[in-house]
Biopython code that builds the backbone (N, CA, C, O; Angstrom):
import numpy as np
from Bio.PDB.StructureBuilder import StructureBuilder

atoms = [
    (1, "MET", "N", (2.789, 21.007, 17.740)),
    (1, "MET", "CA", (2.254, 20.119, 18.745)),
    (1, "MET", "C", (3.239, 20.108, 19.908)),
    (1, "MET", "O", (4.438, 19.905, 19.716)),
    (2, "ALA", "N", (2.738, 20.324, 21.085)),
    (2, "ALA", "CA", (3.560, 20.311, 22.282)),
    (2, "ALA", "C", (3.150, 19.149, 23.169)),
    (2, "ALA", "O", (1.963, 18.851, 23.308)),
    (3, "ILE", "N", (4.134, 18.496, 23.767)),
    (3, "ILE", "CA", (3.869, 17.428, 24.725)),
    (3, "ILE", "C", (3.545, 18.083, 26.063)),
    (3, "ILE", "O", (4.197, 19.047, 26.462)),
    (4, "VAL", "N", (2.552, 17.565, 26.742)),
    (4, "VAL", "CA", (2.088, 18.162, 27.998)),
    (4, "VAL", "C", (2.321, 17.188, 29.133)),
    (4, "VAL", "O", (2.071, 15.990, 28.998)),
    (5, "THR", "N", (2.806, 17.711, 30.267)),
    (5, "THR", "CA", (2.954, 16.919, 31.486)),
    (5, "THR", "C", (2.132, 17.590, 32.576)),
    (5, "THR", "O", (2.282, 18.787, 32.822)),
    (6, "TYR", "N", (1.263, 16.824, 33.232)),
    (6, "TYR", "CA", (0.402, 17.359, 34.278)),
    (6, "TYR", "C", (0.899, 16.909, 35.643)),
    (6, "TYR", "O", (1.436, 15.811, 35.790)),
    (7, "GLU", "N", (0.715, 17.762, 36.632)),
    (7, "GLU", "CA", (1.025, 17.414, 38.011)),
    (7, "GLU", "C", (-0.166, 16.674, 38.605)),
    (7, "GLU", "O", (-1.292, 16.817, 38.128)),
    (8, "ASP", "N", (0.081, 15.889, 39.638)),
    (8, "ASP", "CA", (-1.011, 15.209, 40.338)),
    (8, "ASP", "C", (-1.936, 16.248, 40.938)),
    (8, "ASP", "O", (-1.432, 17.293, 41.350)),
    (9, "PRO", "N", (-3.189, 16.065, 41.020)),
    (9, "PRO", "CA", (-4.018, 14.895, 40.782)),
    (9, "PRO", "C", (-4.620, 14.845, 39.383)),
    (9, "PRO", "O", (-5.478, 13.998, 39.131)),
    (10, "ILE", "N", (-4.205, 15.723, 38.455)),
    (10, "ILE", "CA", (-4.771, 15.728, 37.104)),
    (10, "ILE", "C", (-4.026, 14.721, 36.241)),
    (10, "ILE", "O", (-2.805, 14.795, 36.102)),
    (11, "HIS", "N", (-4.766, 13.776, 35.659)),
    (11, "HIS", "CA", (-4.145, 12.810, 34.755)),
    (11, "HIS", "C", (-4.107, 13.353, 33.337)),
    (11, "HIS", "O", (-3.070, 13.303, 32.676)),
    (12, "HIS", "N", (-5.245, 13.875, 32.865)),
    (12, "HIS", "CA", (-5.272, 14.449, 31.527)),
    (12, "HIS", "C", (-6.457, 15.398, 31.385)),
    (12, "HIS", "O", (-7.427, 15.333, 32.140)),
    (13, "LEU", "N", (-6.351, 16.273, 30.403)),
    (13, "LEU", "CA", (-7.437, 17.162, 30.000)),
    (13, "LEU", "C", (-7.786, 16.816, 28.567)),
    (13, "LEU", "O", (-6.963, 16.280, 27.825)),
    (14, "SER", "N", (-9.008, 17.125, 28.190)),
    (14, "SER", "CA", (-9.429, 16.871, 26.826)),
    (14, "SER", "C", (-10.321, 18.025, 26.381)),
    (14, "SER", "O", (-11.277, 18.381, 27.071)),
    (15, "GLY", "N", (-10.009, 18.601, 25.237)),
    (15, "GLY", "CA", (-10.837, 19.673, 24.699)),
    (15, "GLY", "C", (-10.277, 21.048, 24.990)),
    (15, "GLY", "O", (-9.126, 21.198, 25.400)),
    (16, "LYS", "N", (-11.110, 22.047, 24.771)),
    (16, "LYS", "CA", (-10.701, 23.430, 24.994)),
    (16, "LYS", "C", (-11.037, 23.852, 26.423)),
    (16, "LYS", "O", (-12.044, 23.423, 26.987)),
    (17, "ILE", "N", (-10.199, 24.681, 26.990)),
    (17, "ILE", "CA", (-10.429, 25.190, 28.335)),
    (17, "ILE", "C", (-11.504, 26.278, 28.309)),
    (17, "ILE", "O", (-12.365, 26.337, 29.187)),
    (18, "SER", "N", (-11.441, 27.133, 27.292)),
    (18, "SER", "CA", (-12.380, 28.239, 27.186)),
    (18, "SER", "C", (-12.579, 28.569, 25.708)),
    (18, "SER", "O", (-11.718, 28.266, 24.881)),
    (19, "LYS", "N", (-13.697, 29.182, 25.380)),
    (19, "LYS", "CA", (-13.969, 29.542, 23.984)),
    (19, "LYS", "C", (-13.025, 30.621, 23.471)),
    (19, "LYS", "O", (-12.811, 30.729, 22.264)),
    (20, "LYS", "N", (-12.456, 31.421, 24.369)),
    (20, "LYS", "CA", (-11.597, 32.517, 23.924)),
    (20, "LYS", "C", (-10.190, 32.050, 23.556)),
    (20, "LYS", "O", (-9.441, 32.807, 22.939)),
    (21, "TYR", "N", (-9.811, 30.819, 23.919)),
    (21, "TYR", "CA", (-8.495, 30.281, 23.584)),
    (21, "TYR", "C", (-8.610, 29.299, 22.420)),
    (21, "TYR", "O", (-9.593, 28.566, 22.303)),
    (22, "ARG", "N", (-7.594, 29.298, 21.567)),
    (22, "ARG", "CA", (-7.586, 28.391, 20.430)),
    (22, "ARG", "C", (-6.916, 27.057, 20.756)),
    (22, "ARG", "O", (-7.044, 26.101, 19.991)),
    (23, "THR", "N", (-6.217, 26.984, 21.860)),
    (23, "THR", "CA", (-5.486, 25.771, 22.224)),
    (23, "THR", "C", (-6.441, 24.674, 22.656)),
    (23, "THR", "O", (-7.348, 24.894, 23.458)),
    (24, "CYS", "N", (-6.221, 23.507, 22.117)),
    (24, "CYS", "CA", (-7.034, 22.339, 22.439)),
    (24, "CYS", "C", (-6.127, 21.280, 23.052)),
    (24, "CYS", "O", (-5.078, 20.960, 22.494)),
    (25, "TYR", "N", (-6.528, 20.735, 24.202)),
    (25, "TYR", "CA", (-5.756, 19.698, 24.885)),
    (25, "TYR", "C", (-6.269, 18.331, 24.437)),
    (25, "TYR", "O", (-7.475, 18.085, 24.408)),
    (26, "ASN", "N", (-5.343, 17.452, 24.091)),
    (26, "ASN", "CA", (-5.697, 16.142, 23.552)),
    (26, "ASN", "C", (-5.070, 15.038, 24.385)),
    (26, "ASN", "O", (-4.006, 15.212, 24.979)),
    (27, "TYR", "N", (-5.745, 13.906, 24.419)),
    (27, "TYR", "CA", (-5.239, 12.740, 25.132)),
    (27, "TYR", "C", (-5.574, 11.493, 24.331)),
    (27, "TYR", "O", (-6.716, 11.316, 23.907)),
    (28, "ARG", "N", (-4.599, 10.638, 24.124)),
    (28, "ARG", "CA", (-4.801, 9.373, 23.432)),
    (28, "ARG", "C", (-4.580, 8.242, 24.433)),
    (28, "ARG", "O", (-3.471, 8.043, 24.928)),
    (29, "LYS", "N", (-5.656, 7.501, 24.724)),
    (29, "LYS", "CA", (-5.613, 6.464, 25.746)),
    (29, "LYS", "C", (-4.649, 5.337, 25.370)),
    (29, "LYS", "O", (-3.899, 4.852, 26.217)),
    (30, "ARG", "N", (-4.668, 4.928, 24.117)),
    (30, "ARG", "CA", (-3.881, 3.773, 23.704)),
    (30, "ARG", "C", (-2.382, 3.994, 23.889)),
    (30, "ARG", "O", (-1.669, 3.093, 24.330)),
    (31, "SER", "N", (-1.903, 5.197, 23.551)),
    (31, "SER", "CA", (-0.476, 5.491, 23.682)),
    (31, "SER", "C", (-0.171, 6.302, 24.941)),
    (31, "SER", "O", (0.996, 6.544, 25.248)),
    (32, "ASP", "N", (-1.200, 6.724, 25.670)),
    (32, "ASP", "CA", (-1.083, 7.563, 26.869)),
    (32, "ASP", "C", (-0.347, 8.870, 26.562)),
    (32, "ASP", "O", (0.378, 9.391, 27.410)),
    (33, "ARG", "N", (-0.535, 9.395, 25.348)),
    (33, "ARG", "CA", (0.092, 10.666, 24.965)),
    (33, "ARG", "C", (-0.837, 11.817, 25.295)),
    (33, "ARG", "O", (-2.043, 11.759, 25.058)),
    (34, "LYS", "N", (-0.243, 12.869, 25.849)),
    (34, "LYS", "CA", (-0.956, 14.102, 26.156)),
    (34, "LYS", "C", (-0.275, 15.212, 25.375)),
    (34, "LYS", "O", (0.932, 15.411, 25.511)),
    (35, "TYR", "N", (-1.037, 15.944, 24.552)),
    (35, "TYR", "CA", (-0.435, 16.983, 23.734)),
    (35, "TYR", "C", (-1.452, 18.084, 23.463)),
    (35, "TYR", "O", (-2.635, 17.945, 23.776)),
    (36, "THR", "N", (-0.979, 19.171, 22.880)),
    (36, "THR", "CA", (-1.857, 20.285, 22.552)),
    (36, "THR", "C", (-1.860, 20.495, 21.044)),
    (36, "THR", "O", (-0.925, 20.106, 20.344)),
    (37, "SER", "N", (-2.920, 21.110, 20.563)),
    (37, "SER", "CA", (-2.998, 21.512, 19.169)),
    (37, "SER", "C", (-3.777, 22.814, 19.110)),
    (37, "SER", "O", (-4.489, 23.165, 20.051)),
    (38, "ILE", "N", (-3.641, 23.524, 18.009)),
    (38, "ILE", "CA", (-4.336, 24.796, 17.844)),
    (38, "ILE", "C", (-5.315, 24.660, 16.689)),
    (38, "ILE", "O", (-4.933, 24.268, 15.586)),
    (39, "HIS", "N", (-6.560, 24.979, 16.941)),
    (39, "HIS", "CA", (-7.594, 24.923, 15.920)),
    (39, "HIS", "C", (-7.781, 26.315, 15.330)),
    (39, "HIS", "O", (-7.890, 27.302, 16.058)),
    (40, "SER", "N", (-7.815, 26.381, 14.013)),
    (40, "SER", "CA", (-8.028, 27.660, 13.339)),
    (40, "SER", "C", (-8.901, 27.430, 12.109)),
    (40, "SER", "O", (-9.226, 26.293, 11.767)),
    (41, "GLU", "N", (-9.265, 28.500, 11.466)),
    (41, "GLU", "CA", (-10.086, 28.411, 10.262)),
    (41, "GLU", "C", (-9.275, 27.793, 9.131)),
    (41, "GLU", "O", (-8.061, 27.981, 9.044)),
    (42, "ARG", "N", (-9.949, 27.067, 8.281)),
    (42, "ARG", "CA", (-9.294, 26.447, 7.131)),
    (42, "ARG", "C", (-8.853, 27.530, 6.164)),
    (42, "ARG", "O", (-9.607, 28.461, 5.882)),
    (43, "SER", "N", (-7.625, 27.413, 5.651)),
    (43, "SER", "CA", (-7.096, 28.436, 4.759)),
    (43, "SER", "C", (-7.135, 28.022, 3.285)),
    (43, "SER", "O", (-6.891, 28.855, 2.412)),
    (44, "THR", "N", (-7.434, 26.767, 2.996)),
    (44, "THR", "CA", (-7.491, 26.294, 1.616)),
    (44, "THR", "C", (-8.878, 25.741, 1.314)),
    (44, "THR", "O", (-9.557, 25.255, 2.218)),
    (45, "PRO", "N", (-9.306, 25.809, 0.064)),
    (45, "PRO", "CA", (-10.608, 25.238, -0.278)),
    (45, "PRO", "C", (-10.575, 23.706, -0.240)),
    (45, "PRO", "O", (-9.515, 23.093, -0.360)),
    (46, "VAL", "N", (-11.732, 23.114, -0.075)),
    (46, "VAL", "CA", (-11.851, 21.653, -0.034)),
    (46, "VAL", "C", (-11.690, 21.104, -1.442)),
    (46, "VAL", "O", (-12.329, 21.581, -2.380)),
    (47, "LYS", "N", (-10.830, 20.091, -1.586)),
    (47, "LYS", "CA", (-10.572, 19.489, -2.897)),
    (47, "LYS", "C", (-11.583, 18.381, -3.171)),
    (47, "LYS", "O", (-12.220, 17.857, -2.257)),
    (48, "GLU", "N", (-11.713, 18.041, -4.441)),
    (48, "GLU", "CA", (-12.627, 16.974, -4.853)),
    (48, "GLU", "C", (-12.229, 15.631, -4.257)),
    (48, "GLU", "O", (-13.090, 14.839, -3.872)),
    (49, "THR", "N", (-10.928, 15.373, -4.181)),
    (49, "THR", "CA", (-10.465, 14.101, -3.618)),
    (49, "THR", "C", (-10.834, 13.996, -2.139)),
    (49, "THR", "O", (-11.157, 12.912, -1.652)),
    (50, "GLU", "N", (-10.785, 15.123, -1.427)),
    (50, "GLU", "CA", (-11.164, 15.111, -0.020)),
    (50, "GLU", "C", (-12.660, 14.868, 0.141)),
    (50, "GLU", "O", (-13.077, 14.144, 1.044)),
    (51, "LEU", "N", (-13.455, 15.458, -0.716)),
    (51, "LEU", "CA", (-14.901, 15.226, -0.672)),
    (51, "LEU", "C", (-15.216, 13.761, -0.974)),
    (51, "LEU", "O", (-16.100, 13.170, -0.354)),
    (52, "ALA", "N", (-14.490, 13.180, -1.926)),
    (52, "ALA", "CA", (-14.693, 11.773, -2.258)),
    (52, "ALA", "C", (-14.303, 10.886, -1.072)),
    (52, "ALA", "O", (-14.982, 9.901, -0.781)),
    (53, "GLN", "N", (-13.213, 11.235, -0.391)),
    (53, "GLN", "CA", (-12.770, 10.455, 0.762)),
    (53, "GLN", "C", (-13.781, 10.563, 1.909)),
    (53, "GLN", "O", (-14.049, 9.580, 2.599)),
    (54, "ARG", "N", (-14.329, 11.741, 2.105)),
    (54, "ARG", "CA", (-15.366, 11.922, 3.131)),
    (54, "ARG", "C", (-16.595, 11.080, 2.827)),
    (54, "ARG", "O", (-17.169, 10.456, 3.720)),
    (55, "ALA", "N", (-16.995, 11.068, 1.553)),
    (55, "ALA", "CA", (-18.169, 10.280, 1.152)),
    (55, "ALA", "C", (-17.908, 8.793, 1.358)),
    (55, "ALA", "O", (-18.794, 8.062, 1.801)),
    (56, "LYS", "N", (-16.683, 8.337, 1.036)),
    (56, "LYS", "CA", (-16.342, 6.934, 1.239)),
    (56, "LYS", "C", (-16.374, 6.592, 2.724)),
    (56, "LYS", "O", (-16.909, 5.552, 3.107)),
    (57, "PHE", "N", (-15.810, 7.452, 3.558)),
    (57, "PHE", "CA", (-15.790, 7.205, 5.000)),
    (57, "PHE", "C", (-17.210, 7.120, 5.555)),
    (57, "PHE", "O", (-17.507, 6.261, 6.385)),
    (58, "LYS", "N", (-18.083, 8.012, 5.096)),
    (58, "LYS", "CA", (-19.469, 8.007, 5.556)),
    (58, "LYS", "C", (-20.180, 6.718, 5.142)),
    (58, "LYS", "O", (-20.890, 6.107, 5.941)),
    (59, "ALA", "N", (-19.983, 6.315, 3.896)),
    (59, "ALA", "CA", (-20.632, 5.095, 3.401)),
    (59, "ALA", "C", (-20.114, 3.860, 4.131)),
    (59, "ALA", "O", (-20.896, 2.978, 4.487)),
    (60, "VAL", "N", (-18.812, 3.791, 4.356)),
    (60, "VAL", "CA", (-18.223, 2.635, 5.030)),
    (60, "VAL", "C", (-18.659, 2.602, 6.491)),
    (60, "VAL", "O", (-18.929, 1.526, 7.026)),
    (61, "SER", "N", (-18.733, 3.753, 7.142)),
    (61, "SER", "CA", (-19.181, 3.804, 8.543)),
    (61, "SER", "C", (-20.601, 3.267, 8.684)),
    (61, "SER", "O", (-20.890, 2.468, 9.575)),
    (62, "GLN", "N", (-21.470, 3.710, 7.806)),
    (62, "GLN", "CA", (-22.851, 3.239, 7.849)),
    (62, "GLN", "C", (-22.932, 1.744, 7.546)),
    (62, "GLN", "O", (-23.682, 1.013, 8.193)),
    (63, "ALA", "N", (-22.156, 1.297, 6.559)),
    (63, "ALA", "CA", (-22.167, -0.121, 6.204)),
    (63, "ALA", "C", (-21.607, -0.982, 7.337)),
    (63, "ALA", "O", (-22.091, -2.090, 7.569)),
    (64, "ALA", "N", (-20.607, -0.488, 8.033)),
    (64, "ALA", "CA", (-20.032, -1.241, 9.154)),
    (64, "ALA", "C", (-21.036, -1.367, 10.297)),
    (64, "ALA", "O", (-21.155, -2.430, 10.907)),
    (65, "ARG", "N", (-21.753, -0.292, 10.587)),
    (65, "ARG", "CA", (-22.779, -0.355, 11.644)),
    (65, "ARG", "C", (-23.896, -1.339, 11.272)),
    (65, "ARG", "O", (-24.363, -2.106, 12.114)),
    (66, "LEU", "N", (-24.314, -1.305, 10.014)),
    (66, "LEU", "CA", (-25.354, -2.240, 9.565)),
    (66, "LEU", "C", (-24.854, -3.680, 9.580)),
    (66, "LEU", "O", (-25.603, -4.596, 9.922)),
    (67, "ARG", "N", (-23.592, -3.881, 9.209)),
    (67, "ARG", "CA", (-23.027, -5.239, 9.213)),
    (67, "ARG", "C", (-22.948, -5.797, 10.634)),
    (67, "ARG", "O", (-23.138, -6.995, 10.840)),
    (68, "MET", "N", (-22.671, -4.941, 11.605)),
    (68, "MET", "CA", (-22.599, -5.402, 12.986)),
    (68, "MET", "C", (-23.972, -5.815, 13.511)),
    (68, "MET", "O", (-24.067, -6.643, 14.417)),
    (69, "LEU", "N", (-25.032, -5.244, 12.948)),
    (69, "LEU", "CA", (-26.396, -5.590, 13.361)),
    (69, "LEU", "C", (-26.945, -6.792, 12.596)),
    (69, "LEU", "O", (-27.925, -7.406, 13.018)),
    (70, "ASP", "N", (-26.315, -7.124, 11.475)),
    (70, "ASP", "CA", (-26.773, -8.229, 10.628)),
    (70, "ASP", "C", (-26.412, -9.571, 11.267)),
    (70, "ASP", "O", (-25.231, -9.844, 11.482)),
    (71, "PRO", "N", (-27.406, -10.418, 11.577)),
    (71, "PRO", "CA", (-27.101, -11.702, 12.221)),
    (71, "PRO", "C", (-26.299, -12.662, 11.336)),
    (71, "PRO", "O", (-25.636, -13.560, 11.854)),
    (72, "ASN", "N", (-26.350, -12.488, 10.018)),
    (72, "ASN", "CA", (-25.599, -13.358, 9.114)),
    (72, "ASN", "C", (-24.085, -13.142, 9.240)),
    (72, "ASN", "O", (-23.305, -14.085, 9.108)),
    (73, "HIS", "N", (-23.680, -11.900, 9.496)),
    (73, "HIS", "CA", (-22.252, -11.579, 9.588)),
    (73, "HIS", "C", (-21.765, -11.493, 11.027)),
    (73, "HIS", "O", (-20.564, -11.624, 11.267)),
    (74, "ALA", "N", (-22.642, -11.280, 11.978)),
    (74, "ALA", "CA", (-22.234, -10.999, 13.356)),
    (74, "ALA", "C", (-21.396, -12.117, 13.966)),
    (74, "ALA", "O", (-20.345, -11.846, 14.547)),
    (75, "ASP", "N", (-21.836, -13.355, 13.845)),
    (75, "ASP", "CA", (-21.101, -14.473, 14.444)),
    (75, "ASP", "C", (-19.730, -14.667, 13.801)),
    (75, "ASP", "O", (-18.738, -14.897, 14.493)),
    (76, "MET", "N", (-19.686, -14.574, 12.492)),
    (76, "MET", "CA", (-18.412, -14.747, 11.789)),
    (76, "MET", "C", (-17.437, -13.622, 12.123)),
    (76, "MET", "O", (-16.249, -13.866, 12.332)),
    (77, "ASP", "N", (-17.940, -12.397, 12.172)),
    (77, "ASP", "CA", (-17.083, -11.265, 12.521)),
    (77, "ASP", "C", (-16.569, -11.394, 13.954)),
    (77, "ASP", "O", (-15.403, -11.108, 14.225)),
    (78, "GLN", "N", (-17.425, -11.818, 14.856)),
    (78, "GLN", "CA", (-17.035, -11.988, 16.261)),
    (78, "GLN", "C", (-15.930, -13.042, 16.381)),
    (78, "GLN", "O", (-14.962, -12.849, 17.116)),
    (79, "LEU", "N", (-16.073, -14.136, 15.669)),
    (79, "LEU", "CA", (-15.080, -15.199, 15.709)),
    (79, "LEU", "C", (-13.752, -14.735, 15.107)),
    (79, "LEU", "O", (-12.687, -14.976, 15.676)),
    (80, "SER", "N", (-13.824, -14.075, 13.967)),
    (80, "SER", "CA", (-12.613, -13.565, 13.324)),
    (80, "SER", "C", (-11.927, -12.511, 14.185)),
    (80, "SER", "O", (-10.700, -12.471, 14.267)),
    (81, "PHE", "N", (-12.720, -11.665, 14.822)),
    (81, "PHE", "CA", (-12.168, -10.629, 15.699)),
    (81, "PHE", "C", (-11.435, -11.244, 16.886)),
    (81, "PHE", "O", (-10.379, -10.752, 17.285)),
    (82, "SER", "N", (-11.988, -12.314, 17.452)),
    (82, "SER", "CA", (-11.356, -12.933, 18.615)),
    (82, "SER", "C", (-10.048, -13.636, 18.251)),
    (82, "SER", "O", (-9.225, -13.881, 19.133)),
    (83, "ARG", "N", (-9.840, -13.960, 16.992)),
    (83, "ARG", "CA", (-8.623, -14.660, 16.549)),
    (83, "ARG", "C", (-7.494, -13.703, 16.150)),
    (83, "ARG", "O", (-6.396, -14.154, 15.825)),
    (84, "GLN", "N", (-7.742, -12.425, 16.169)),
    (84, "GLN", "CA", (-6.714, -11.461, 15.785)),
    (84, "GLN", "C", (-6.371, -10.576, 16.983)),
    (84, "GLN", "O", (-7.111, -10.551, 17.967)),
    (85, "ASP", "N", (-5.256, -9.854, 16.907)),
    (85, "ASP", "CA", (-4.890, -8.964, 18.010)),
    (85, "ASP", "C", (-4.485, -7.568, 17.542)),
    (85, "ASP", "O", (-3.962, -6.780, 18.331)),
    (86, "LYS", "N", (-4.719, -7.256, 16.278)),
    (86, "LYS", "CA", (-4.359, -5.942, 15.752)),
    (86, "LYS", "C", (-5.373, -4.873, 16.174)),
    (86, "LYS", "O", (-4.983, -3.776, 16.575)),
    (87, "TYR", "N", (-6.650, -5.178, 16.087)),
    (87, "TYR", "CA", (-7.711, -4.213, 16.379)),
    (87, "TYR", "C", (-8.227, -4.426, 17.793)),
    (87, "TYR", "O", (-8.443, -5.560, 18.222)),
    (88, "THR", "N", (-8.424, -3.323, 18.516)),
    (88, "THR", "CA", (-8.862, -3.430, 19.912)),
    (88, "THR", "C", (-10.373, -3.435, 20.055)),
    (88, "THR", "O", (-10.886, -3.843, 21.097)),
    (89, "THR", "N", (-11.103, -2.991, 19.029)),
    (89, "THR", "CA", (-12.562, -2.991, 19.105)),
    (89, "THR", "C", (-13.147, -3.771, 17.930)),
    (89, "THR", "O", (-12.553, -3.850, 16.855)),
    (90, "LEU", "N", (-14.305, -4.335, 18.161)),
    (90, "LEU", "CA", (-14.996, -5.066, 17.094)),
    (90, "LEU", "C", (-15.367, -4.125, 15.959)),
    (90, "LEU", "O", (-15.258, -4.489, 14.788)),
    (91, "TYR", "N", (-15.806, -2.908, 16.300)),
    (91, "TYR", "CA", (-16.168, -1.945, 15.265)),
    (91, "TYR", "C", (-14.962, -1.610, 14.383)),
    (91, "TYR", "O", (-15.092, -1.538, 13.161)),
    (92, "GLY", "N", (-13.800, -1.407, 14.987)),
    (92, "GLY", "CA", (-12.599, -1.115, 14.214)),
    (92, "GLY", "C", (-12.253, -2.247, 13.257)),
    (92, "GLY", "O", (-11.841, -2.010, 12.121)),
    (93, "TYR", "N", (-12.423, -3.462, 13.721)),
    (93, "TYR", "CA", (-12.152, -4.629, 12.879)),
    (93, "TYR", "C", (-13.148, -4.707, 11.722)),
    (93, "TYR", "O", (-12.750, -4.891, 10.571)),
    (94, "VAL", "N", (-14.421, -4.571, 12.020)),
    (94, "VAL", "CA", (-15.447, -4.642, 10.970)),
    (94, "VAL", "C", (-15.293, -3.484, 9.992)),
    (94, "VAL", "O", (-15.460, -3.663, 8.786)),
    (95, "PHE", "N", (-14.971, -2.287, 10.508)),
    (95, "PHE", "CA", (-14.763, -1.130, 9.646)),
    (95, "PHE", "C", (-13.663, -1.413, 8.632)),
    (95, "PHE", "O", (-13.815, -1.101, 7.451)),
    (96, "LYS", "N", (-12.563, -1.996, 9.077)),
    (96, "LYS", "CA", (-11.458, -2.308, 8.172)),
    (96, "LYS", "C", (-11.866, -3.331, 7.117)),
    (96, "LYS", "O", (-11.466, -3.221, 5.958)),
    (97, "GLN", "N", (-12.659, -4.324, 7.513)),
    (97, "GLN", "CA", (-13.121, -5.320, 6.560)),
    (97, "GLN", "C", (-14.001, -4.678, 5.479)),
    (97, "GLN", "O", (-13.860, -4.978, 4.293)),
    (98, "VAL", "N", (-14.895, -3.806, 5.899)),
    (98, "VAL", "CA", (-15.785, -3.134, 4.942)),
    (98, "VAL", "C", (-14.981, -2.152, 4.074)),
    (98, "VAL", "O", (-15.238, -2.023, 2.878)),
    (99, "TRP", "N", (-14.013, -1.466, 4.683)),
    (99, "TRP", "CA", (-13.188, -0.497, 3.951)),
    (99, "TRP", "C", (-12.423, -1.196, 2.824)),
    (99, "TRP", "O", (-12.344, -0.681, 1.708)),
    (100, "ASP", "N", (-11.862, -2.367, 3.122)),
    (100, "ASP", "CA", (-11.094, -3.093, 2.111)),
    (100, "ASP", "C", (-11.982, -3.622, 0.979)),
    (100, "ASP", "O", (-11.526, -3.754, -0.157)),
    (101, "SER", "N", (-13.236, -3.919, 1.285)),
    (101, "SER", "CA", (-14.123, -4.454, 0.250)),
    (101, "SER", "C", (-15.002, -3.387, -0.397)),
    (101, "SER", "O", (-15.885, -3.711, -1.192)),
    (102, "TYR", "N", (-14.769, -2.120, -0.062)),
    (102, "TYR", "CA", (-15.620, -1.032, -0.566)),
    (102, "TYR", "C", (-15.394, -0.808, -2.048)),
    (102, "TYR", "O", (-14.258, -0.721, -2.514)),
    (103, "GLU", "N", (-16.497, -0.714, -2.784)),
    (103, "GLU", "CA", (-16.481, -0.331, -4.199)),
    (103, "GLU", "C", (-17.622, 0.641, -4.413)),
    (103, "GLU", "O", (-18.726, 0.431, -3.911)),
    (104, "GLU", "N", (-17.364, 1.700, -5.154)),
    (104, "GLU", "CA", (-18.383, 2.732, -5.355)),
    (104, "GLU", "C", (-19.473, 2.293, -6.264)),
    (104, "GLU", "O", (-20.402, 3.057, -6.527)),
]
sb = StructureBuilder()
sb.init_structure("model")
sb.init_model(0)
sb.init_chain("A")
sb.init_seg("    ")
for serial, (resi, resn, name, xyz) in enumerate(atoms, 1):
    if name == "N":
        sb.init_residue(resn, " ", resi, " ")
    sb.init_atom(name, np.array(xyz, "f"), 0.0, 1.0, " ", f" {name:<3s}", serial, name[0])
structure = sb.get_structure()
């Protein structure tokens, strides 16, 4: 990973410049970090634990979206979110709540 510094007037780039290059430019708004990474083909097979983690992430993501639409939880989540300062988005806060209470 390389740190990138841009000259004015470019603040940041995001993504690949061209399909023929493997270098991907990344930008993180929260930390204002600009860096590069190289994308390549996976060299190892997917493990069972990784598949299980992917399935959990998918289930929790869907449950968090549904919980945000549920009027029974929406007001309470909104109030709890406004009382904390760790999470910057309501979705991130609700996702963490669902993740902690997730059972298969």
